C-alpha positions in Angstrom: 23.6 -25.6 -10.9 22.0 -22.8 -8.8 23.4 -19.9 -10.8 21.1 -17.8 -12.8 22.3 -15.5 -15.6 20.2 -12.4 -16.1 21.0 -9.1 -17.9 21.5 -6.1 -15.7 18.9 -3.3 -15.7 21.4 -0.6 -16.8 23.7 -2.6 -19.0 23.7 -5.7 -21.2 26.3 -7.5 -19.1 24.9 -10.6 -17.4 24.7 -10.7 -13.6 25.3 -13.9 -11.7 22.8 -14.7 -8.9 22.8 -17.7 -6.7 19.2 -18.6 -6.7 19.6 -21.5 -4.3 20.7 -19.3 -1.3 18.1 -18.9 1.5 18.8 -15.2 1.9 18.2 -14.4 -1.8 16.5 -11.0 -2.3 12.8 -11.1 -3.0 11.7 -7.8 -4.5 8.2 -7.4 -3.0 8.7 -9.1 0.4 6.9 -7.3 3.2 7.2 -8.7 6.8 4.0 -10.1 8.2 3.9 -7.6 11.1 4.1 -4.6 8.8 1.5 -6.2 6.5 -0.9 -6.7 9.4 -0.4 -3.1 10.5 -1.1 -1.9 7.0 -4.3 -4.0 6.8 -5.5 -2.8 10.2 -4.8 0.9 9.3 -6.7 0.3 6.0 -9.7 -1.1 7.9 -9.8 1.8 10.3 -9.4 4.4 7.4 -12.2 2.7 5.5 -14.4 2.7 8.6 -13.7 6.4 9.2 -14.6 7.3 5.6 -17.7 5.2 5.6 -18.9 6.8 8.9 -18.2 10.3 7.5 -20.2 9.7 4.4 -23.0 8.0 6.3 -23.5 11.0 8.6 -22.8 13.4 5.6 -19.9 15.1 7.5 -16.5 13.9 6.6 -13.9 15.8 8.6 -10.4 16.2 7.2 -7.7 17.8 9.3 -5.2 20.1 7.6 -2.5 21.8 9.5 -4.0 23.7 12.4 -7.6 23.8 11.1 -9.9 21.1 9.7 -12.5 21.0 7.0 -16.0 19.4 7.2 -17.0 18.0 3.8 -20.6 17.3 2.8 -22.3 15.8 -0.2 -20.2 15.6 -3.4 -16.8 16.7 -1.9 -17.2 14.1 0.8 -17.9 11.4 -1.8 -14.9 12.4 -3.8 -12.6 12.2 -0.7 -14.3 8.9 0.2 -13.3 7.6 -3.2 -9.7 8.7 -2.5 -9.8 7.0 0.9 -11.0 3.7 -0.8 -8.1 3.9 -3.3 -5.6 4.5 -0.4 -7.0 1.5 1.5 -6.6 -0.7 -1.6 -3.0 0.4 -2.1 -2.2 0.0 1.6 -3.6 -3.5 1.9 -2.6 -4.9 -1.5 0.8 -6.3 -0.7 2.0 -9.5 -2.2 5.0 -11.8 -1.8 7.1 -12.7 -4.9 9.2 -15.6 -4.3 
């Protein structure tokens, strides 16, 4: 009753999976604590980028030295920061 037949990724042989078990693997499951940490880091990163663009001085640290970005380069990096925030905070649970 609780057995699912699905073709394997690498071959055409069916793989038996017990879908009624409680410890069944869910592919995109992220623990709540890790999800909250990622969301908090995304908010801080977004706030840092917004402040840097607001004062027109976005500081990025690279190795031993840092770079102060102004105007267009700052906006380009700010766009990358927004993309990173969306990726970090966009976790979903498949189940």
